[in-house]
Structure formats: C-alpha cells, structure tokens
N, C-alpha and C positions, 0 to 999 in steps of 0.2 A: 479583487481584494487588494488594497494597497499594501505595499511591503510593511508599512508601520503597523497596520492592523494585524497582519500575519506575524510580524516580529513579536508583538505583544502576546498574541495567542500562543505561539510556540514557546515563548519564555514561560508563560503560565503553565503550560503542559509539562515542561521540564521541571519546574519548581513544584509541581504536584507530586513528583517522585512516584509516579505509577504510570502504567500503560492503560489504555482504555479501548472502547468500542471502535473508535475511529483514528487512533494514533498508536504508532509503534516506534520504538527507538532502536536504532542500529548503530553499533560502535563504528562500523565502517562498511563500505561497499565490499562485497566479496565477488568472486567470479563464478559462483554457482548460479547458473541461469535458471535452473528449476526453482530454487528458493526465491529468486527475484520474481518470477512469474507467479508462483504460488502466493507470495505476499501481496502482489498487485491485485490478483483476483479476489483474495480474501477481503482486502480493503475496498475494492469496487463493490463487493456484495455485503458491505457492512450494514448493520440494522439500525444505525443511528440516523439514516436518511439525511446525510450531509457529506460534504467533501471529507476525504480521509487523508491522513498524513503518514508517510514513512519518513522519519526524521533521522538523517545520517549525521554521525559525529557526536552522538550522545550514548554513553554506555548504558545498556538496558538493565543493569543490576544496581549500579551506584548512582546513575543519572548525572554523572560527571560529564561536562562538556569537553570533548577532546578534539573536535574538529575533523574535517576531511581534507584539509588543504594539502596534506602529504600522503594521502591514500593513493597508491598506484592503480587501484581498480576503480577510481572515481569515474563516474559517467556524467555525460551531459544530457540535456533533454532530447536531442536528436537521436542519440544512441539508444535511449530507452524507447522512444517512439518507433524507431527502426526495428528494434528487437520485438516489439509487440506486433508490428505490421505483418510479419510472415507466419504468425501463429493462427491456427484454424479455430477461430471462435465461432460459436453458434450464430448463424445468420450473418456472419461477417462483421458483427458489431463488437468493437474492442473498447476496453476502458479508455477514457480520455485522461491524459496525464499532463502535468506541468511541473517543471523543476525550478525551484527558486533557491537562491543562496542568501543566507542571512549571516550577519556578523554578530556573534554573541560571545562575550567574554574573550575578545581578541582571537576568536576562532571562526572559521567558516563552517557553518552548519547548512547542509543541503536538505531541503524539504521537498519530497516528491509528493505532489498533490494529486490525488486520484479523485477526479471530478464526480460529484453526485449525479446520478442519472436514473431515469425510469426504465432503462434498458436491462435491468436485472432480471434474472440472474445471469452473470457472465460465466461461461464455461466453454471448454474446448470440445471440438468434435473429433480431434485427432490428438493422440497422446503426444506430449512433449517431454521426453526424458522421464522424470519421476511424476510429472503432472498428468494425471489420468484424464482420458476423454470421458465426457459426460458426468464427471464428478462435480458437484456443486460445492464450492468452498465458501465459507463466510468467516466472519470474526464475531465472537461473542465475548463481551467484556474485554479481556486482554489476551484472548487465546484464539489462534487461527484453527480452523478445521485441519486435522492431520492430513498430510499430503496423500496418504494411502486410503483415505476414507472420504465419504460424502457427508455433508452437513446433516444434522438431525432433521427429520421430516418437517417438524414445526417451523424450523428456520427456512427451509427450502420453500415451504408453502407461503411464508411471509414474503419472501423475495418475489415469487410469482405474482402475488397480489399487488405489489408495487406497480407493476405494469398496467394494471387495470384501474388504478386510482387516477 
C-alpha cells in the first residue's frame, strides 16, 4: 500500500472519531510490554479479515492529533519485530508487522500495521507477564478481549475457521 493511500485511510479513520474492528488509537507509546503484546495479538486476530492498525499519536477519547515526535518511548519497526521474535507463539508463527510514519496536521503519527493472515488464531504457548498462555484474544468492534480472559467461543471458532478457508 502506498503511503498516500495509507495516509488517506488513516485520516478518514481519525475523522470518523471512533475506533473499530481493525483500528485503535493510542495517545503515545508506553513502556508496558504486556499491553503492547496484547494489542498486537488482538489486532492480528481481528474479525474484519484485513490489515489492522494501531495508530500512535492520536488521543483515543478526543481524536485530537498530538503526534509522537516527542514521545520518549517511541519505537521503530525493528524494536517491535525484535520484541515479538522471542515470544513463544503457537507453532512459532508470529504476527507480521510494519511501522509507517505519516505527517498529519504538522505532527508525526506512527501506524503499526498488523498484516492480515490466514495463520489465526495467534496465541502464546508460554505466559509473558500478564499475557496468558493459550488465551485467544481478539478485537470485536472497538474492544479488545480482556487480558485475563479468552475470547468468546464463537469468536475463537471464527478464527479457527479462517485457517481452513
């Protein structure tokens, strides 16, 4: 996807002033690795059957663009890939991610693209901090599965069926 197409799509999502099945806004990067991993797994297991976005630099309540250019916890693509690399995912298959930076309203907005895949559901076989082993997390409308629970059975079943399609 060219940056101009991505730019237009992200701007439209911001202007919609809501979160959805495949996109989530984050004011800033934080240093809570469990939250990052949980968010990535939920997005990788989204039910929209498309690439998903974690959009950094946009307040998730006001939808104001604040940017990440001054965020001390800002990550680059390699740091995120390295972070995922040592987690014990079922079958050794990890979500594929790509990080793009867009310039919107004179701010840098980072878009973590979690690539669509038929390898769902993604889940850990060994606990990582608060992210439980064998819990299957997903995203339904604008809500992630709670970190201490597994997704409802109908959502889990849907994710398993994607593999066979």
